[in-house]
VEXDREN-2710 file (C-alpha; in Angstrom, 1 decimal):
% VEXDREN-2710
k/r/px/py/pz
1/MET/0.0/0.0/0.0
2/ILE/1.3/3.5/-0.9
3/ASP/1.6/6.1/1.8
4/GLU/0.3/9.6/1.5
5/ASP/3.7/11.2/1.1
6/THR/4.7/8.9/-1.7
7/TRP/1.3/9.5/-3.4
8/LEU/1.9/13.3/-3.1
9/LEU/5.3/13.0/-4.6
10/ASN/4.1/10.8/-7.5
11/GLN/1.2/13.2/-8.2
12/ALA/3.7/16.1/-8.2
13/TRP/5.9/14.4/-10.8
14/LEU/2.9/13.5/-12.9
15/LEU/1.6/17.0/-12.8
16/ALA/5.0/18.6/-13.6
17/SER/5.3/16.4/-16.7
18/ARG/1.8/17.1/-17.9
19/LEU/2.2/20.9/-17.4
20/GLU/5.3/20.8/-19.6
21/LYS/3.1/19.5/-22.4
22/LEU/0.7/22.4/-22.6
23/PRO/1.1/24.2/-25.9
24/ALA/3.7/27.0/-25.7
25/ASP/1.3/29.6/-27.1
26/SER/-1.2/28.9/-24.4
27/ILE/-1.7/31.5/-21.6
28/TRP/-2.0/28.6/-19.2
29/ALA/1.4/27.3/-20.2
30/ARG/2.9/30.6/-19.3
31/ARG/1.1/30.8/-16.0
32/SER/1.8/27.2/-15.2
33/SER/5.6/27.5/-15.7
34/GLY/6.0/29.0/-12.2
35/VAL/3.9/26.3/-10.7
36/ARG/5.9/23.6/-12.6
37/GLY/9.1/25.2/-11.4
38/ASN/8.0/25.2/-7.8
39/LEU/6.9/21.6/-8.1
40/LEU/10.3/20.6/-9.4
41/ARG/12.0/22.5/-6.7
42/GLU/9.9/20.9/-3.9
43/LEU/10.6/17.5/-5.5
44/GLU/14.3/18.2/-5.6
45/PHE/14.2/19.2/-1.9
46/ALA/12.4/16.0/-1.0
47/ARG/14.9/13.9/-3.1
48/ALA/17.9/15.7/-1.6
49/ALA/16.7/14.9/1.9
50/GLY/16.7/11.2/1.1
51/ASN/13.7/10.7/3.2
52/PRO/10.3/9.9/1.7
53/GLU/8.5/11.5/4.7
54/LEU/7.5/15.1/4.2
55/ASN/7.1/17.6/6.9
56/LYS/3.9/19.6/7.4
57/THR/5.1/22.6/5.4
58/GLN/6.2/20.5/2.5
59/ARG/2.9/18.6/2.5
60/GLU/0.9/21.9/2.5
61/GLN/3.1/23.4/-0.2
62/LEU/2.7/20.4/-2.5
63/LEU/-1.1/20.2/-1.9
64/SER/-1.4/23.9/-2.8
65/LEU/0.8/23.5/-5.9
66/LEU/-1.2/20.4/-7.0
67/GLU/-4.5/22.3/-6.6
68/ILE/-3.3/25.2/-8.7
69/GLY/-1.4/23.1/-11.2
70/PHE/-4.3/20.8/-11.9
71/ASP/-6.6/23.8/-12.3
72/TYR/-4.2/25.3/-14.9
73/LEU/-3.9/22.0/-16.6
74/GLU/-7.7/21.7/-16.9
75/ARG/-7.9/25.3/-18.2
76/GLY/-5.2/24.7/-20.7
77/ALA/-7.0/21.6/-22.0
78/ARG/-10.2/23.5/-22.3
79/GLU/-8.5/26.3/-24.1
80/LYS/-6.9/23.8/-26.6
81/LEU/-10.3/22.2/-27.2
82/GLY/-11.9/25.6/-27.6
83/ALA/-14.4/25.0/-24.8
END
């Protein structure tokens, strides 16, 4: 069974890779670049620590970035589809 911290880290990697695929001419790609950069930074901090357990601040930061990032990803997809 996967623990919550591992799930958060996996979701962050997944989101970062999907945000990278937004079309470059999309306003949501430009807006999401900061979110993606912050996700990658948080992931690097977690990997550098060598400990899969996140502290409360890291968890809150990742959850906030995931919420914003998935919103931008959805908006970017809607923009691409013309919806």
